[in-house]
N, C-alpha and C positions, 0 to 999 in steps of 0.2 A: 512466447507474444511476439509480435511487430510494432517497433519502434523507430517514431519518429525525430533523428538527431535536426538540429535544426542547427548549425553550426558554421559563423563563414570560416572562421581555423583548422586549415586542413589539418596541422599535426595536432594539435587539440580534440577532431577529431575522430581521427584516426586508430589514438588512442586512448577514446573515454566510445568507440563503438568495437574494439579488441575485448575490452574489460567486459563490457555492454554480451559481449557472442559467448567467453566465458562463462557465464550464465544463465545461457541460453535465449538469450534476444538476435531476432531477425532486422537489426538493425539500418535503415533506410538514411541517409546522409542526405541534409538540404541545406543549401550555400548559404541563399537569402529568403525573403520572406516570400517572394515570386517560388520559389523552387517547392517552399515550404507549402504553401496556399497551393497548385497545380497537384501536389501532390495526396494533397488530401479532397481530391475532385476527381469523381466523385463520393459518396458517401460512405463507401462500401467499400472503402479502402481497405480496412480489417485493419487499423494501427490499434494498439492498444492506447496507447500514447506516445506524448508528441513534444520532448523535454527542447525548449525552447530560450532561444540562445536571445536578449537585449538587444547587444551589438552590433546589425544587420548592415551590413552594404549599402540597400535599399530602398528598409524603409525601418523606421523604430521596429523596435521587439512588441512596445506594447500595441501598435498600428496592429499589429501582423496575429495577434490577441485576440483585441476584438474584431478579424472579420474571420481567424479561424472557430472563435465561438457564436457567429450568427449562421456559423457552416454548418457546425458538425459537434453534433453532444462529445466527440473523446476529449479525458481529459488532456489536461499542459499546467506542467512543470518548468513553470520559470528559471533561469540556470543564468546569475548573471554576476554582478561583481555589483554592481549595487546594492548597502548595504543597508539603505535607512529604512528606518517605514515608512515614511510617506509612500519610500517605489514600491514596498511589498503589499501598505492598504494597493496603491490603486494601481495592480499587479492584479490582486484578487479581484476587485471591485473591476476591474473587463473582464472575470471570466474565469481568471488561472484557477486552477484545483490546487498548486500550493509552487513556495518559491524559497530557491535552496542557492544561497551566496560561493559564488565563489573566496577560496577554497574551497572544496567539501572533502568533506570524507566520500570517500564507494560506495562505504557499506550503507552508510546513512539515504545517499542516491536511490541504491538501489530499495533502501525500502521503501523510502516513499514514493518510489514507480509502483513497488505492491500494494504498498495501501490507497493510492489513488483506485489502479485498476481496483480492487477488491470494491473501494466505496463506490466508485460509478456503477460497476457490475451488479452492485447492492441496490444502488438506487434506482435502476434499470429493470432489473426486474419482483421488481419490490408489492406488485401486487399478487408475485404469483409462488412469492417465498414464503417460503417453511416459516408456522409463527411458536413451534412446536419440536423439539428433538427428542424422540426416546431414545434411548443406547444400551439398554438391557435395562439395568432399573432407574437405572438415573434417566427422571422426563426435568428437559429445561419447556422452562414458559418465558420466549424471549419478551412479550411487548410486557410483563409482568414483571421482567429478572425473579420469574421464581426460580427450586430449583428443590427436586426434593429425591431420593432415594428406596424404593422401595414404599415408593408413600407417605413419610418422613423430610418433610422437611428440611433444608439446610439452610440456616446463616450465611448470607458470602457478602463482603466486602463489595463493594461498586465495584472496584475491578479484580476484585476476585471472580465475578463475574464477568466482567469483558473477557478477561482471557479467557475462563472455560469455553465459553456463549462462542468463543472466534475459533480453538482447536475442533469443537465437535461439530460447526459449522461442517468443517472437509474431514470423516476420519479419517487416519487413514495418513493424513500427506504431513509430512515435515517442514514446519512454521521453521524459515529462521531465528534464531534470537534480537537479531537486529529489526526484525516482519513487524515481531508480537510490539519491541519495543516500543516502535510507530503508530501502530495502530492503537497500543491497550493504551497506554499512559501519552501517546500524541511529544516523543520525544524523541531524542537521539539517545544512541547505544549507548553512548561515552558517559560513564557512571552511573546507568542504572543496570547495569545485569546481574548483581547482588538483592538487588528490589525482583528483578524476576523471579531470579529460584527461590527466595520467600517467597512470595505468592505460590509458586507452581509447589510447593513441601506444604502452605498452608490448604492447598487444592486438598492437595492428597488426604492428607489429614483429617480432612472434615468432612469430607467426602468416603471414609476411610475404604478406600480402592487408590492403596498405592499405585498397584502398577496400570490405573486406567490414564496417566498422562506419562508416555516415556520420553528417556530424556533421547535427543541423538546426539551421544558425543563431537562435539566440538560443531555441533551446528546449528542443535534448535532443542523444538521438543513437540510432538507428538499424541495425536490421543486416540487412545486403542478401542477401539469399540468390545465393551463386555457383552457376552452371552446371554441369552437368556432377557 
């Protein structure tokens, strides 16, 4: 994924770019609001996410966010030391898709990047997205949140369904624990790991298919599409 990093501190940008590159991102660094806006023109820029620092030398980061939103639907994550609720609300009202406060955990930032990217991709393709998923004997109806196995309806909790639907939309793809926590629980990884493990175990038991969700040690989980 191509990512636009808008950060005026070269040392911070270099360190973060190195981390992002190790996780497969192609990072373009803009040092000012004007550089960022130029990089986003024309709209075929191909960026998957914009990481926008608010403390820019030429323009206020909020102003830059508003300009970005007027010219492109590329998701924007504000990255800033401003932690008060009013600042967060203001950023979101201007069109930011998420708001990360410094100092942040790198794992959480990565999870949020993937979360907004998936969410935006889903919204952009909603007219053509599948409303039903069939994985062997497993039938998932997304609009009604109904799951059945061999025609028998399985009663799942809201989070169990969200977890299953997330994995089922990309069978075989490994989802990192941090990404799952961000998308399903809308929170960071810290303190929530055990909750994820419990929900995976519950899904395996309720569906009576322990091999359906595979644990990828040290990384996360993936759904193994059954035959039939």
